[in-house]
C-alpha positions as a printed NumPy array, in Angstrom:
array([[127.925,  78.851,  82.014],
       [126.401,  81.02 ,  84.631],
       [127.114,  83.807,  87.1  ],
       [124.172,  84.386,  90.097],
       [125.507,  87.501,  90.967],
       [123.71 ,  89.032,  94.276],
       [123.387,  92.772,  95.421],
       [122.64 ,  91.972,  98.871],
       [120.607,  93.892, 101.906],
       [119.483,  94.216, 105.174],
       [115.361,  94.074, 104.304],
       [116.041,  92.482,  99.955],
       [119.322,  91.571,  98.069],
       [118.254,  92.024,  94.007],
       [119.723,  89.324,  92.227],
       [120.563,  87.999,  88.907],
       [121.449,  84.526,  86.78 ],
       [123.477,  85.972,  83.884],
       [125.387,  84.177,  81.18 ],
       [128.604,  84.73 ,  80.371],
       [128.111,  86.716,  77.295],
       [126.277,  89.458,  78.914],
       [122.576,  87.551,  78.013],
       [120.494,  88.073,  81.3  ],
       [118.554,  84.992,  82.501],
       [116.842,  85.756,  85.776],
       [116.85 ,  89.283,  87.193],
       [114.409,  90.176,  90.703],
       [114.201,  91.11 ,  93.927],
       [114.012,  88.932,  97.327],
       [113.228,  89.112, 100.929],
       [117.158,  87.961, 102.369],
       [115.714,  85.24 , 103.962],
       [114.163,  83.448, 101.356],
       [117.54 ,  83.914,  98.879],
       [118.699,  80.516,  99.985],
       [115.467,  78.608,  98.647],
       [115.566,  81.123,  95.743],
       [119.204,  79.801,  94.391],
       [118.838,  76.434,  95.348],
       [115.488,  77.415,  92.781],
       [117.882,  78.061,  90.346],
       [120.135,  75.314,  90.193],
       [117.028,  72.994,  89.54 ],
       [116.449,  75.518,  86.313],
       [120.163,  75.745,  85.245],
       [122.92 ,  73.109,  85.293],
       [125.752,  75.253,  84.1  ],
       [126.391,  77.705,  87.852],
       [129.812,  78.146,  88.439],
       [130.119,  81.408,  90.223],
       [128.193,  82.736,  92.502],
       [129.186,  86.729,  93.161],
       [128.29 ,  88.743,  95.552],
       [128.428,  92.53 ,  96.133],
       [130.159,  93.774,  99.729],
       [128.837,  95.936, 101.736],
       [125.96 ,  96.063, 103.749],
       [124.329,  92.509, 104.01 ],
       [126.863,  90.2  , 102.604],
       [128.911,  88.326, 105.197],
       [125.157,  87.065, 106.461],
       [124.676,  86.398, 103.311],
       [128.073,  85.063, 102.95 ],
       [126.714,  82.609, 105.426],
       [123.446,  81.657, 104.717],
       [125.234,  80.247, 100.527],
       [127.377,  78.666, 102.762],
       [126.614,  74.739, 101.997],
       [125.802,  75.479,  99.069],
       [128.939,  77.322,  97.954],
       [131.09 ,  74.297,  98.895],
       [128.621,  71.189,  98.011],
       [128.746,  72.837,  94.811],
       [132.685,  73.321,  94.679],
       [131.413,  76.224,  93.247],
       [133.909,  80.237,  92.421],
       [132.918,  81.938,  94.56 ],
       [133.607,  86.055,  94.365],
       [132.831,  89.198,  96.523],
       [132.799,  92.148,  94.061],
       [132.824,  96.203,  95.074],
       [129.294,  97.472,  94.672],
       [130.023, 100.969,  95.395],
       [128.515, 102.734,  92.585],
       [126.812,  99.235,  91.345],
       [122.579, 100.819,  92.114],
       [123.076, 104.013,  90.515],
       [124.477, 101.758,  87.466],
       [122.023,  99.241,  87.531],
       [120.178, 102.52 ,  86.657],
       [121.295, 104.322,  84.308],
       [121.364,  99.844,  82.705],
       [117.971,  99.582,  83.12 ],
       [116.692, 103.142,  81.113],
       [119.149, 102.311,  79.242],
       [117.416,  99.079,  77.944],
       [113.647, 100.037,  79.295],
       [113.737, 103.602,  78.377],
       [113.42 , 107.036,  80.982],
       [109.378, 106.733,  81.053],
       [109.025, 103.123,  82.627],
       [112.608, 103.868,  84.894],
       [110.328, 107.016,  86.749],
       [108.124, 104.856,  88.663],
       [110.227, 102.127,  89.651],
       [110.915, 102.016,  93.38 ],
       [114.75 ,  99.792,  93.82 ],
       [117.142,  98.748,  90.903],
       [118.481,  95.715,  92.944],
       [118.163,  93.616,  90.704],
       [119.861,  95.574,  87.588],
       [122.923,  96.487,  91.111],
       [123.099,  92.355,  91.191],
       [123.542,  92.162,  87.747],
       [126.404,  94.999,  87.377],
       [128.03 ,  92.974,  89.287],
       [127.909,  90.082,  87.609],
       [129.508,  92.233,  84.734],
       [132.122,  93.658,  86.122],
       [132.868,  89.791,  87.509],
       [132.833,  89.073,  83.465],
       [134.592,  92.096,  82.994],
       [137.05 ,  91.382,  85.6  ],
       [136.7  ,  94.592,  87.242],
       [136.379,  95.588,  91.158],
       [137.418,  93.11 ,  91.993],
       [136.702,  92.837,  96.469],
       [139.483,  90.827,  97.728],
       [140.96 ,  87.806,  95.941],
       [138.696,  85.039,  94.2  ],
       [137.452,  82.445,  96.299],
       [137.333,  78.664,  94.464],
       [136.582,  76.117,  96.436],
       [137.533,  72.516,  96.836],
       [135.927,  69.524,  97.778]])
C-alpha cells in the first residue's frame, strides 16, 4: 500500500509518496495549481495508492476541492491530519537522513513535512477529525 501525503500551502505544496513501511518513493514541492496533475501522474506510476493524507491547515480545503474528483473516482481513503509542527519535524527528519550541513542550504522542508504527515497516519497519530472512506 502506498500513501500520497500533502502538506498544503497557498502557493506550493510538499508532497510525498510513502510505503506503509515508511519507505519514501517520491518527495517534491509542487505549485498548488499543478497538484492535481502531479497526483494523477503518481497514479500512472504506482498502481497501489489507496490513501491520500492532507494536512489540515493552510489552504487544505482548496486542495481538497482540487482533488475531489480523484478521491471519489478512485475510491480512496481520504484523511486530514493535524499538521502542527510537521515542518519542524520534517526538518529534523531531513537532518537525520541527510545531515546538518545540507539543511543549512535548504530553503524549504515542505516535502519532508508531507512525509511526516504520512508517518503520522501510518502510526495512527494525530488524525484531524474522522477518517473519510469513500464508497461508490
